N, CA, C, O and CB atoms as a CASP TS submission, in Angstrom:
PFRMAT TS
TARGET T0000
AUTHOR 0000-0000-0000
METHOD Language model
MODEL 1
PARENT N/A
ATOM      1  N   UNK     1       0.866  -1.228  -0.029  1.00  0.00           N
ATOM      2  CA  UNK     1       0.051   0.002   0.046  1.00  0.00           C
ATOM      3  C   UNK     1       0.910   1.337  -0.059  1.00  0.00           C
ATOM      4  O   UNK     1       0.696   2.268  -0.835  1.00  0.00           O
ATOM      5  CB  UNK     1      -0.742  -0.009   1.396  1.00  0.00           C
ATOM      6  N   UNK     2       1.888   1.239   0.848  1.00  0.00           N
ATOM      7  CA  UNK     2       2.719   2.524   0.955  1.00  0.00           C
ATOM      8  C   UNK     2       3.436   2.820  -0.322  1.00  0.00           C
ATOM      9  O   UNK     2       3.545   3.972  -0.742  1.00  0.00           O
ATOM     10  CB  UNK     2       3.777   2.430   2.100  1.00  0.00           C
ATOM     11  N   UNK     3       3.948   1.726  -0.968  1.00  0.00           N
ATOM     12  CA  UNK     3       4.685   1.815  -2.180  1.00  0.00           C
ATOM     13  C   UNK     3       3.904   2.425  -3.231  1.00  0.00           C
ATOM     14  O   UNK     3       4.352   3.265  -4.011  1.00  0.00           O
ATOM     15  CB  UNK     3       5.150   0.533  -2.602  1.00  0.00           C
ATOM     16  N   UNK     4       2.619   1.939  -3.228  1.00  0.00           N
ATOM     17  CA  UNK     4       1.615   2.349  -4.271  1.00  0.00           C
ATOM     18  C   UNK     4       1.188   3.669  -4.145  1.00  0.00           C
ATOM     19  O   UNK     4       0.927   4.324  -5.154  1.00  0.00           O
ATOM     20  CB  UNK     4       0.442   1.534  -4.260  1.00  0.00           C
ATOM     21  N   UNK     5       1.074   4.189  -2.900  1.00  0.00           N
ATOM     22  CA  UNK     5       0.569   5.576  -2.651  1.00  0.00           C
ATOM     23  C   UNK     5       1.498   6.625  -3.228  1.00  0.00           C
ATOM     24  O   UNK     5       1.080   7.695  -3.668  1.00  0.00           O
ATOM     25  CB  UNK     5       0.397   5.832  -1.137  1.00  0.00           C
ATOM     26  N   UNK     6       2.823   6.263  -3.206  1.00  0.00           N
ATOM     27  CA  UNK     6       3.809   7.238  -3.719  1.00  0.00           C
ATOM     28  C   UNK     6       3.563   7.572  -5.192  1.00  0.00           C
ATOM     29  O   UNK     6       3.659   8.719  -5.628  1.00  0.00           O
ATOM     30  CB  UNK     6       5.240   6.692  -3.547  1.00  0.00           C
ATOM     31  N   UNK     7       3.226   6.461  -5.965  1.00  0.00           N
ATOM     32  CA  UNK     7       2.937   6.779  -7.398  1.00  0.00           C
ATOM     33  C   UNK     7       1.659   7.526  -7.609  1.00  0.00           C
ATOM     34  O   UNK     7       1.534   8.244  -8.602  1.00  0.00           O
ATOM     35  CB  UNK     7       2.878   5.524  -8.209  1.00  0.00           C
ATOM     36  N   UNK     8       0.711   7.395  -6.732  1.00  0.00           N
ATOM     37  CA  UNK     8      -0.455   8.175  -6.782  1.00  0.00           C
ATOM     38  C   UNK     8      -0.139   9.727  -6.583  1.00  0.00           C
ATOM     39  O   UNK     8      -0.692  10.578  -7.280  1.00  0.00           O
ATOM     40  CB  UNK     8      -1.426   7.651  -5.720  1.00  0.00           C
ATOM     41  N   UNK     9       0.686  10.008  -5.693  1.00  0.00           N
ATOM     42  CA  UNK     9       1.114  11.372  -5.304  1.00  0.00           C
ATOM     43  C   UNK     9       1.883  11.895  -6.602  1.00  0.00           C
ATOM     44  O   UNK     9       1.648  13.024  -7.031  1.00  0.00           O
ATOM     45  CB  UNK     9       2.092  11.366  -3.900  1.00  0.00           C
ATOM     46  N   UNK    10       2.700  11.147  -7.147  1.00  0.00           N
ATOM     47  CA  UNK    10       3.470  11.577  -8.407  1.00  0.00           C
ATOM     48  C   UNK    10       2.544  11.893  -9.423  1.00  0.00           C
ATOM     49  O   UNK    10       2.714  12.934 -10.056  1.00  0.00           O
ATOM     50  CB  UNK    10       4.432  10.515  -8.947  1.00  0.00           C
ATOM     51  N   UNK    11       1.494  11.079  -9.701  1.00  0.00           N
ATOM     52  CA  UNK    11       0.487  11.203 -10.730  1.00  0.00           C
ATOM     53  C   UNK    11      -0.225  12.521 -10.439  1.00  0.00           C
ATOM     54  O   UNK    11      -0.396  13.319 -11.361  1.00  0.00           O
ATOM     55  CB  UNK    11      -0.512   9.964 -10.750  1.00  0.00           C
ATOM     56  N   UNK    12      -0.649  12.790  -9.197  1.00  0.00           N
ATOM     57  CA  UNK    12      -1.312  14.084  -8.829  1.00  0.00           C
ATOM     58  C   UNK    12      -0.486  15.251  -9.240  1.00  0.00           C
ATOM     59  O   UNK    12      -0.941  16.176  -9.913  1.00  0.00           O
ATOM     60  CB  UNK    12      -1.574  14.170  -7.323  1.00  0.00           C
ATOM     61  N   UNK    13       0.774  15.179  -8.806  1.00  0.00           N
ATOM     62  CA  UNK    13       1.772  16.222  -9.104  1.00  0.00           C
ATOM     63  C   UNK    13       1.815  16.516 -10.580  1.00  0.00           C
ATOM     64  O   UNK    13       1.753  17.658 -11.034  1.00  0.00           O
ATOM     65  CB  UNK    13       3.162  15.804  -8.620  1.00  0.00           C
ATOM     66  N   UNK    14       1.924  15.418 -11.306  1.00  0.00           N
ATOM     67  CA  UNK    14       2.013  15.573 -12.787  1.00  0.00           C
ATOM     68  C   UNK    14       0.803  16.356 -13.302  1.00  0.00           C
ATOM     69  O   UNK    14       0.973  17.290 -14.085  1.00  0.00           O
ATOM     70  CB  UNK    14       2.089  14.166 -13.501  1.00  0.00           C
ATOM     71  N   UNK    15      -0.434  15.993 -12.875  1.00  0.00           N
ATOM     72  CA  UNK    15      -1.625  16.569 -13.270  1.00  0.00           C
ATOM     73  C   UNK    15      -1.631  18.053 -12.924  1.00  0.00           C
ATOM     74  O   UNK    15      -2.027  18.913 -13.711  1.00  0.00           O
ATOM     75  CB  UNK    15      -2.757  15.852 -12.653  1.00  0.00           C
ATOM     76  N   UNK    16      -1.149  18.311 -11.648  1.00  0.00           N
ATOM     77  CA  UNK    16      -1.168  19.639 -11.291  1.00  0.00           C
ATOM     78  C   UNK    16      -0.146  20.572 -12.127  1.00  0.00           C
ATOM     79  O   UNK    16      -0.396  21.741 -12.417  1.00  0.00           O
ATOM     80  CB  UNK    16      -0.890  19.686  -9.836  1.00  0.00           C
ATOM     81  N   UNK    17       0.908  19.965 -12.433  1.00  0.00           N
ATOM     82  CA  UNK    17       1.892  20.606 -13.333  1.00  0.00           C
ATOM     83  C   UNK    17       1.270  20.887 -14.739  1.00  0.00           C
ATOM     84  O   UNK    17       1.469  21.948 -15.330  1.00  0.00           O
ATOM     85  CB  UNK    17       3.165  19.685 -13.479  1.00  0.00           C
ATOM     86  N   UNK    18       0.535  19.911 -15.217  1.00  0.00           N
ATOM     87  CA  UNK    18      -0.067  20.138 -16.604  1.00  0.00           C
ATOM     88  C   UNK    18      -1.218  21.236 -16.444  1.00  0.00           C
ATOM     89  O   UNK    18      -1.396  22.078 -17.324  1.00  0.00           O
ATOM     90  CB  UNK    18      -0.697  18.686 -17.246  1.00  0.00           C
ATOM     91  N   UNK    19      -1.911  21.193 -15.399  1.00  0.00           N
ATOM     92  CA  UNK    19      -2.996  22.216 -15.190  1.00  0.00           C
ATOM     93  C   UNK    19      -2.357  23.598 -14.988  1.00  0.00           C
ATOM     94  O   UNK    19      -2.874  24.567 -15.544  1.00  0.00           O
ATOM     95  CB  UNK    19      -3.910  21.845 -13.925  1.00  0.00           C
ATOM     96  N   UNK    20      -1.260  23.745 -14.223  1.00  0.00           N
ATOM     97  CA  UNK    20      -0.496  24.966 -14.023  1.00  0.00           C
ATOM     98  C   UNK    20      -0.028  25.570 -15.362  1.00  0.00           C
ATOM     99  O   UNK    20      -0.092  26.777 -15.594  1.00  0.00           O
ATOM    100  CB  UNK    20       0.708  24.682 -13.120  1.00  0.00           C
ATOM    101  N   UNK    21       0.426  24.693 -16.190  1.00  0.00           N
ATOM    102  CA  UNK    21       1.012  25.104 -17.537  1.00  0.00           C
ATOM    103  C   UNK    21      -0.131  25.592 -18.338  1.00  0.00           C
ATOM    104  O   UNK    21      -0.027  26.653 -18.954  1.00  0.00           O
ATOM    105  CB  UNK    21       1.773  23.902 -18.308  1.00  0.00           C
ATOM    106  N   UNK    22      -1.304  24.831 -18.375  1.00  0.00           N
ATOM    107  CA  UNK    22      -2.498  25.236 -19.122  1.00  0.00           C
ATOM    108  C   UNK    22      -3.028  26.563 -18.592  1.00  0.00           C
ATOM    109  O   UNK    22      -3.477  27.391 -19.385  1.00  0.00           O
ATOM    110  CB  UNK    22      -3.592  24.151 -19.034  1.00  0.00           C
ATOM    111  N   UNK    23      -2.991  26.802 -17.250  1.00  0.00           N
ATOM    112  CA  UNK    23      -3.455  27.956 -16.683  1.00  0.00           C
ATOM    113  C   UNK    23      -2.609  29.140 -17.107  1.00  0.00           C
ATOM    114  O   UNK    23      -3.119  30.193 -17.490  1.00  0.00           O
ATOM    115  CB  UNK    23      -3.499  27.807 -15.243  1.00  0.00           C
ATOM    116  N   UNK    24      -1.231  28.926 -17.022  1.00  0.00           N
ATOM    117  CA  UNK    24      -0.366  30.062 -17.373  1.00  0.00           C
ATOM    118  C   UNK    24      -0.460  30.406 -18.847  1.00  0.00           C
ATOM    119  O   UNK    24      -0.388  31.579 -19.213  1.00  0.00           O
ATOM    120  CB  UNK    24       1.081  29.759 -17.010  1.00  0.00           C
ATOM    121  N   UNK    25      -0.625  29.371 -19.725  1.00  0.00           N
ATOM    122  CA  UNK    25      -0.879  29.611 -21.125  1.00  0.00           C
ATOM    123  C   UNK    25      -2.191  30.497 -21.285  1.00  0.00           C
ATOM    124  O   UNK    25      -2.213  31.492 -22.009  1.00  0.00           O
ATOM    125  CB  UNK    25      -1.014  28.223 -21.886  1.00  0.00           C
ATOM    126  N   UNK    26      -3.130  30.114 -20.650  1.00  0.00           N
ATOM    127  CA  UNK    26      -4.530  30.821 -20.700  1.00  0.00           C
ATOM    128  C   UNK    26      -4.435  32.292 -20.281  1.00  0.00           C
ATOM    129  O   UNK    26      -5.069  33.186 -20.842  1.00  0.00           O
ATOM    130  CB  UNK    26      -5.591  30.088 -19.715  1.00  0.00           C
ATOM    131  N   UNK    27      -3.610  32.474 -19.270  1.00  0.00           N
ATOM    132  CA  UNK    27      -3.423  33.836 -18.707  1.00  0.00           C
ATOM    133  C   UNK    27      -2.637  34.589 -19.677  1.00  0.00           C
ATOM    134  O   UNK    27      -2.908  35.773 -19.877  1.00  0.00           O
ATOM    135  CB  UNK    27      -2.723  33.838 -17.321  1.00  0.00           C
ATOM    136  N   UNK    28      -1.661  33.993 -20.314  1.00  0.00           N
ATOM    137  CA  UNK    28      -0.920  34.733 -21.341  1.00  0.00           C
ATOM    138  C   UNK    28      -1.673  35.093 -22.476  1.00  0.00           C
ATOM    139  O   UNK    28      -1.518  36.204 -22.984  1.00  0.00           O
ATOM    140  CB  UNK    28       0.183  34.018 -21.790  1.00  0.00           C
ATOM    141  N   UNK    29      -2.563  34.181 -22.980  1.00  0.00           N
ATOM    142  CA  UNK    29      -3.448  34.532 -24.109  1.00  0.00           C
ATOM    143  C   UNK    29      -4.443  35.629 -23.832  1.00  0.00           C
ATOM    144  O   UNK    29      -4.789  36.464 -24.667  1.00  0.00           O
ATOM    145  CB  UNK    29      -4.191  33.341 -24.539  1.00  0.00           C
ATOM    146  N   UNK    30      -4.896  35.555 -22.527  1.00  0.00           N
ATOM    147  CA  UNK    30      -5.877  36.582 -22.069  1.00  0.00           C
ATOM    148  C   UNK    30      -5.118  37.890 -22.067  1.00  0.00           C
ATOM    149  O   UNK    30      -5.662  38.879 -22.559  1.00  0.00           O
ATOM    150  CB  UNK    30      -6.497  36.255 -20.608  1.00  0.00           C
ATOM    151  N   UNK    31      -3.930  37.972 -21.564  1.00  0.00           N
ATOM    152  CA  UNK    31      -3.253  39.273 -21.467  1.00  0.00           C
ATOM    153  C   UNK    31      -2.998  39.775 -22.866  1.00  0.00           C
ATOM    154  O   UNK    31      -3.149  40.978 -23.079  1.00  0.00           O
ATOM    155  CB  UNK    31      -1.918  39.175 -20.659  1.00  0.00           C
ATOM    156  N   UNK    32      -2.612  38.944 -23.869  1.00  0.00           N
ATOM    157  CA  UNK    32      -2.416  39.354 -25.208  1.00  0.00           C
ATOM    158  C   UNK    32      -3.750  39.917 -25.788  1.00  0.00           C
ATOM    159  O   UNK    32      -3.693  40.890 -26.541  1.00  0.00           O
ATOM    160  CB  UNK    32      -1.885  38.175 -26.038  1.00  0.00           C
ATOM    161  N   UNK    33      -4.765  39.434 -25.519  1.00  0.00           N
ATOM    162  CA  UNK    33      -6.100  39.799 -26.074  1.00  0.00           C
ATOM    163  C   UNK    33      -6.314  41.259 -25.392  1.00  0.00           C
ATOM    164  O   UNK    33      -6.670  42.236 -26.051  1.00  0.00           O
ATOM    165  CB  UNK    33      -7.359  38.617 -25.667  1.00  0.00           C
ATOM    166  N   UNK    34      -6.087  41.290 -24.163  1.00  0.00           N
ATOM    167  CA  UNK    34      -6.283  42.571 -23.425  1.00  0.00           C
ATOM    168  C   UNK    34      -5.366  43.727 -23.996  1.00  0.00           C
ATOM    169  O   UNK    34      -5.798  44.868 -24.155  1.00  0.00           O
ATOM    170  CB  UNK    34      -5.967  42.345 -21.880  1.00  0.00           C
ATOM    171  N   UNK    35      -4.180  43.384 -24.267  1.00  0.00           N
ATOM    172  CA  UNK    35      -3.259  44.316 -24.819  1.00  0.00           C
ATOM    173  C   UNK    35      -3.664  44.758 -26.255  1.00  0.00           C
ATOM    174  O   UNK    35      -3.505  45.923 -26.620  1.00  0.00           O
ATOM    175  CB  UNK    35      -1.879  43.707 -24.813  1.00  0.00           C
ATOM    176  N   UNK    36      -4.206  43.772 -27.080  1.00  0.00           N
ATOM    177  CA  UNK    36      -4.602  44.091 -28.392  1.00  0.00           C
ATOM    178  C   UNK    36      -5.826  45.039 -28.200  1.00  0.00           C
ATOM    179  O   UNK    36      -5.866  46.049 -28.903  1.00  0.00           O
ATOM    180  CB  UNK    36      -4.925  42.780 -29.250  1.00  0.00           C
ATOM    181  N   UNK    37      -6.757  44.815 -27.370  1.00  0.00           N
ATOM    182  CA  UNK    37      -7.932  45.707 -27.152  1.00  0.00           C
ATOM    183  C   UNK    37      -7.571  46.996 -26.714  1.00  0.00           C
ATOM    184  O   UNK    37      -8.180  47.985 -27.121  1.00  0.00           O
ATOM    185  CB  UNK    37      -8.858  45.172 -26.194  1.00  0.00           C
ATOM    186  N   UNK    38      -6.508  47.081 -25.814  1.00  0.00           N
ATOM    187  CA  UNK    38      -6.070  48.393 -25.388  1.00  0.00           C
ATOM    188  C   UNK    38      -5.379  49.265 -26.448  1.00  0.00           C
ATOM    189  O   UNK    38      -5.448  50.494 -26.434  1.00  0.00           O
ATOM    190  CB  UNK    38      -5.168  48.225 -24.269  1.00  0.00           C
ATOM    191  N   UNK    39      -4.713  48.555 -27.363  1.00  0.00           N
ATOM    192  CA  UNK    39      -4.062  49.220 -28.535  1.00  0.00           C
ATOM    193  C   UNK    39      -5.193  49.847 -29.402  1.00  0.00           C
ATOM    194  O   UNK    39      -5.145  51.009 -29.808  1.00  0.00           O
ATOM    195  CB  UNK    39      -3.172  48.156 -29.409  1.00  0.00           C
ATOM    196  N   UNK    40      -6.141  49.046 -29.634  1.00  0.00           N
ATOM    197  CA  UNK    40      -7.331  49.523 -30.427  1.00  0.00           C
ATOM    198  C   UNK    40      -7.953  50.787 -29.740  1.00  0.00           C
ATOM    199  O   UNK    40      -8.169  51.815 -30.382  1.00  0.00           O
ATOM    200  CB  UNK    40      -8.446  48.346 -30.546  1.00  0.00           C
ATOM    201  N   UNK    41      -8.228  50.666 -28.425  1.00  0.00           N
ATOM    202  CA  UNK    41      -8.870  51.757 -27.604  1.00  0.00           C
ATOM    203  C   UNK    41      -7.964  52.918 -27.759  1.00  0.00           C
ATOM    204  O   UNK    41      -8.458  53.988 -28.115  1.00  0.00           O
ATOM    205  CB  UNK    41      -9.072  51.373 -26.044  1.00  0.00           C
ATOM    206  N   UNK    42      -6.717  52.829 -27.535  1.00  0.00           N
ATOM    207  CA  UNK    42      -5.819  53.987 -27.522  1.00  0.00           C
ATOM    208  C   UNK    42      -5.791  54.721 -28.785  1.00  0.00           C
ATOM    209  O   UNK    42      -5.701  55.948 -28.806  1.00  0.00           O
ATOM    210  CB  UNK    42      -4.467  53.588 -27.198  1.00  0.00           C
ATOM    211  N   UNK    43      -5.868  53.992 -29.851  1.00  0.00           N
ATOM    212  CA  UNK    43      -5.986  54.619 -31.196  1.00  0.00           C
ATOM    213  C   UNK    43      -7.220  55.473 -31.372  1.00  0.00           C
ATOM    214  O   UNK    43      -7.188  56.523 -32.015  1.00  0.00           O
ATOM    215  CB  UNK    43      -5.990  53.559 -32.257  1.00  0.00           C
ATOM    216  N   UNK    44      -8.301  55.008 -30.793  1.00  0.00           N
ATOM    217  CA  UNK    44      -9.547  55.757 -30.910  1.00  0.00           C
ATOM    218  C   UNK    44      -9.411  57.010 -30.031  1.00  0.00           C
ATOM    219  O   UNK    44      -9.869  58.078 -30.438  1.00  0.00           O
ATOM    220  CB  UNK    44     -10.797  54.875 -30.483  1.00  0.00           C
ATOM    221  N   UNK    45      -8.812  56.921 -28.865  1.00  0.00           N
ATOM    222  CA  UNK    45      -8.707  58.124 -28.014  1.00  0.00           C
ATOM    223  C   UNK    45      -7.768  59.174 -28.706  1.00  0.00           C
ATOM    224  O   UNK    45      -8.130  60.349 -28.772  1.00  0.00           O
ATOM    225  CB  UNK    45      -8.148  57.732 -26.562  1.00  0.00           C
ATOM    226  N   UNK    46      -6.681  58.803 -29.174  1.00  0.00           N
ATOM    227  CA  UNK    46      -5.724  59.745 -30.010  1.00  0.00           C
ATOM    228  C   UNK    46      -6.345  60.082 -31.347  1.00  0.00           C
ATOM    229  O   UNK    46      -5.746  60.807 -32.141  1.00  0.00           O
ATOM    230  CB  UNK    46      -4.275  59.049 -30.290  1.00  0.00           C
TER
END
């Protein structure tokens, strides 16, 4: 049981790492979209 539980923890950590990567990518994409929208907005102001 103890030996098996270690692999479960590793699996969870791998999933968390994948989720973190996905989350970071999503945040980056969102920031890019926000920057593009701000650029358009600034052109209208000027």
